[in-house]
N, C-alpha and C positions, 0 to 999 in steps of 0.2 A: 528433556529439557533442551532448550535453545540458548544460544548466547549471542548477544549483539550489543555493541556499544558499552562492552564492559559491564553488562547487566546479564544475568540468568533469569529466563522465563519460562513458564509453563507454556506446552504447545499451544493450550486453549486460550492462554492470556496474551499471546503474541497476535494481535487480530488487526485486521485492515480499517483505519480509521473511516473509509467510506461505507463498506458493505458489513462491518464487523464480523467478518468470517475469519477463523485461524487462517494466518499466513502459512504456516508450517514450513515447509521445504521449498515452496516456489519463491519465485523472484519477487522483489519488493522494492519500493521507492521511498526513502526517507525525506522527508521533507518538514523542516522547522519542528521537528521533535514529535512528528507525528510519522506514522507508518500506514503505505497504501499498497495493496495488491496491483499489479500493473495495469489490468483493465480499470480499475477505479481511478488510477493516478492519470492514466490517459484521457478518461472521460470528463475528469474534472479541468485539466491544465492543458492537454494538447491543443495546438492552435486548429481552428477552425476553418473550413473552406468558406472563400468570401461569397461564393454563391449560394451553396445549399446548406451552409452552416454544420456540415456534418464533418 
């Protein structure tokens, strides 16, 4: 079991809101009540290059 935000979670239930894969023990980013793995968060919210948009 995992604990975060005063709640207990089954490891398979604590999933990324982007890719829906279990977050497990990897780093994650909470945002407005949702949880994202780092790659999904960066893919959705990171600033983009003005030239190539990546």
